[in-house]
C-alpha positions in Angstrom: 0.0 0.0 0.0 1.4 3.4 -1.0 1.1 6.2 1.5 2.2 9.7 0.8 1.9 13.1 2.4 0.0 15.7 0.4 0.0 19.5 1.1 -3.8 19.9 0.7 -5.3 16.6 1.5 -3.0 15.2 4.2 -1.9 11.6 4.2 -3.3 9.6 1.2 -3.2 5.9 0.4 -4.6 3.6 -2.2 -7.5 2.7 0.1 -10.6 4.5 -1.0 -12.0 7.2 1.2 -15.2 6.4 3.0 -17.8 7.8 5.3 -18.5 6.3 8.7 -21.9 6.2 10.3 -21.9 5.5 14.1 -23.6 2.3 15.3 -26.0 4.2 17.5 -27.4 6.2 14.5 -28.4 2.9 12.9 -29.6 1.4 16.2 -31.7 4.5 17.0 -35.5 4.0 17.0 -38.3 6.6 16.6 -41.6 5.2 17.7 -40.1 1.8 17.4 -39.0 2.4 13.8 -35.4 2.9 12.5 -34.5 6.2 11.0 -35.8 6.6 7.4 -33.3 5.7 4.6 -33.5 9.3 3.4 -32.4 10.6 6.8 -29.4 8.2 6.9 -28.4 9.3 3.3 -28.5 13.0 4.3 -26.5 12.2 7.5 -23.9 10.4 5.4 -23.5 13.4 3.1 -23.0 15.7 6.2 -20.4 13.2 7.5 -18.7 13.5 4.1 -18.1 17.2 4.9 -17.7 17.1 8.7 -14.5 18.2 10.5 -13.6 15.2 12.6 -12.2 17.4 15.4 -15.0 20.0 15.7 -17.8 17.7 14.4 -19.1 20.6 12.4 -19.7 21.3 8.7 -21.6 23.8 6.6 -22.5 22.5 3.2 -24.9 24.6 1.2 -28.4 23.3 0.3 -27.3 23.1 -3.3 -24.5 20.7 -2.3 -26.9 18.5 -0.3 -29.4 18.5 -3.3 -26.6 17.6 -5.7 -25.2 14.7 -3.5 -28.5 13.2 -2.4 -30.7 13.8 -5.5 -33.4 15.1 -3.1 -35.3 18.3 -3.3 -34.7 21.1 -0.9 -38.1 20.5 0.8 -37.3 16.8 1.3 -33.9 17.6 2.7 -35.5 20.0 5.1 -38.0 17.4 6.2 -35.4 14.8 7.1 -33.0 17.2 8.6 -35.8 17.9 11.1 -36.2 14.2 11.7 -32.5 13.9 12.5 -32.6 16.9 14.8 -35.7 15.6 16.6 -33.9 12.3 17.0 -30.9 14.0 18.7 -28.6 13.0 15.8 -27.6 16.5 15.0 -28.2 20.2 15.5 -27.6 23.3 13.5 -27.6 27.1 13.5 -27.9 29.6 10.7 -24.8 31.4 9.5 -24.7 35.0 8.3 -22.1 37.1 6.6 -22.3 40.9 6.7 -26.1 40.6 7.1 -26.6 38.0 4.5 -27.8 34.5 5.4 -25.4 31.8 4.2 -25.5 28.1 4.8 -26.4 26.3 8.0 -23.6 25.2 10.4 -24.3 21.6 11.4 -23.1 19.8 14.5 -22.9 16.0 14.4 -22.0 14.7 17.9 -20.3 11.5 18.8 -23.2 10.6 21.1 -27.0 11.4 20.9 -27.9 14.9 22.0 -30.8 13.5 24.1 -32.2 10.3 25.6 -33.1 8.0 22.7 -34.2 4.4 22.2 -31.5 2.1 20.8 -32.0 -1.4 19.5 -29.0 -3.5 18.8 -29.7 -6.1 16.1 -27.9 -9.3 16.8 -27.0 -11.8 14.0 -27.9 -15.4 14.7 -26.4 -16.8 11.5 -23.3 -18.9 12.1 -20.4 -18.9 9.7 -21.2 -22.5 8.7 -24.6 -21.4 7.6 -23.4 -18.6 5.3 -23.6 -19.5 1.6 -20.8 -18.9 -0.8 -21.2 -16.3 -3.5 -21.5 -19.0 -6.1 -24.5 -20.4 -4.1 -26.2 -17.0 -4.2 -25.6 -16.6 -7.9 -27.0 -20.0 -8.6 -30.3 -19.3 -6.9 -33.3 -17.3 -8.1 -33.5 -15.4 -4.7 -33.0 -11.7 -4.6 -29.9 -11.8 -2.5 -28.2 -8.7 -3.9 -25.5 -10.8 -5.6 -27.3 -12.4 -8.5 -28.4 -9.2 -10.2 -29.5 -9.0 -13.8 -26.7 -8.2 -16.2 -28.4 -5.0 -17.3 -28.8 -3.9 -13.6 -25.2 -4.7 -12.9 -24.1 -2.3 -15.6 -25.8 0.6 -13.8 -23.8 2.4 -11.2 -25.0 4.9 -8.7 -23.0 8.0 -9.5 -22.8 11.0 -7.3 -24.0 14.0 -9.1 -21.2 16.4 -9.8 -20.9 19.5 -7.6 -22.7 22.3 -9.4 -20.4 24.9 -7.9 -17.4 23.1 -9.4 -19.1 22.8 -12.8 -19.9 26.5 -12.9 -16.4 27.4 -11.9 -15.0 25.1 -14.6 -17.3 26.7 -17.2 -16.1 30.2 -16.3 -12.4 29.2 -16.0 -12.6 27.3 -19.3 -10.8 24.2 -18.1 -10.8 21.6 -15.3 -8.2 21.4 -12.5 -5.5 18.8 -12.9 -3.3 17.4 -10.1 -3.7 17.4 -6.4 -2.3 20.9 -5.9 -4.7 22.5 -8.4 -7.7 20.6 -7.0 -6.7 21.8 -3.6 -6.6 25.4 -4.7 -10.0 25.1 -6.4 -11.7 23.4 -3.5 -10.3 26.0 -1.0 -11.8 28.8 -3.1 -15.1 26.9 -3.5 -15.4 26.3 0.2 -15.1 30.1 0.7 -17.7 30.7 -2.0 -20.1 28.2 -0.5 -19.9 29.9 2.9 -21.2 33.1 1.2 -23.8 31.9 -1.2 -26.1 29.0 -1.9 -26.4 29.9 -5.6 -23.6 28.6 -7.9 -24.6 31.1 -10.6 -23.2 33.8 -8.4 -19.8 32.6 -9.6 -20.7 33.7 -13.1 -21.8 37.1 -11.8 -18.5 37.4 -9.9 -16.6 36.7 -13.1 -18.6 39.3 -15.0 -18.0 42.0 -12.3 -14.3 41.2 -11.7 -12.9 43.5 -14.4 -15.2 46.3 -13.4 -14.4 45.9 -9.7 -10.7 45.6 -10.4 -10.2 47.9 -13.5 -6.4 48.5 -13.0 -4.4 47.2 -16.0 -1.8 45.8 -13.6 -4.4 43.6 -11.9 -4.1 40.0 -12.9 -7.0 37.6 -12.3 -6.3 34.8 -9.8 -8.6 32.1 -8.4 -7.6 33.2 -4.9 -8.6 36.8 -5.6 -12.0 35.6 -6.8 -12.5 33.9 -3.5 -11.1 36.8 -1.4 -13.4 39.4 -3.1 -16.3 37.2 -3.9 -18.8 38.9 -1.5 -17.9 42.3 -3.0 -18.0 41.0 -6.5 -21.5 39.6 -6.4 -22.8 42.8 -4.7 -20.9 45.1 -7.1 -22.9 47.8 -8.9 -21.4 49.7 -11.8 -21.6 53.3 -10.7 -20.8 54.6 -14.2 -24.0 53.1 -15.5 -25.9 54.8 -12.7 -24.3 58.1 -13.6 -25.2 57.7 -17.3 -28.8 56.8 -16.4 -29.1 59.9 -14.2 -27.7 62.1 -17.0 -30.1 60.6 -19.5 -33.0 61.1 -17.2 -32.0 64.8 -16.7 -31.7 65.2 -20.5 -35.2 63.8 -21.0 -36.6 66.0 -18.2 -35.0 69.2 -19.6 -36.5 68.5 -23.0 -40.1 68.1 -21.8 -42.4 70.5 -23.7 -45.5 71.6 -21.9 -48.5 71.7 -24.2 
């Protein structure tokens, strides 16, 4: 197994990255029933983004929609289920008066008294069939899938923020260093807006906001000035509009 240290992503290996769901989340019961599959899916996506030390994360709704394939209203519904079950909590985040994404807290233990049910397995090793046995039966075991079904793969929808940034940059990042730069800037952008199209607006306003000929566009500058860029108003247009209005007003002829 190859392990190397990477400046942006830490220690990496050839073992695929994965998301861990605590046992108690799967054992938790609400009115005698396990948490809905949709709630577990949303929890897994939040765990994908969580900081393991602080247990906090703040993905935008558009990110949750993209990674779960659920609508915003559905996500909101099951976030409330998770909160009511004591699995997580959240608070709204603001930036200079603007509401941004929620900040979620995913604790190591339940936030309140909950009912847990540990499912024991009573199947002994000698009773477990081999994979060939499963494939040779007509039972729906999860192994003997139809060939057409096996071809299908569940693919996580691409991050819309990344796609919009790629469209505006005109290329895709390559290499760990460049991906690290892009993700760092996108994390800053996501903390400011839920709308990925604001990236296009920021690109449009960049040369107006920074008109100096010596100013060179950089990805980091985009992230640093993003809030100002999406709120930028071209004052020269306002001035021309006022002058035009005055011109029209001065030429009004009373009949």
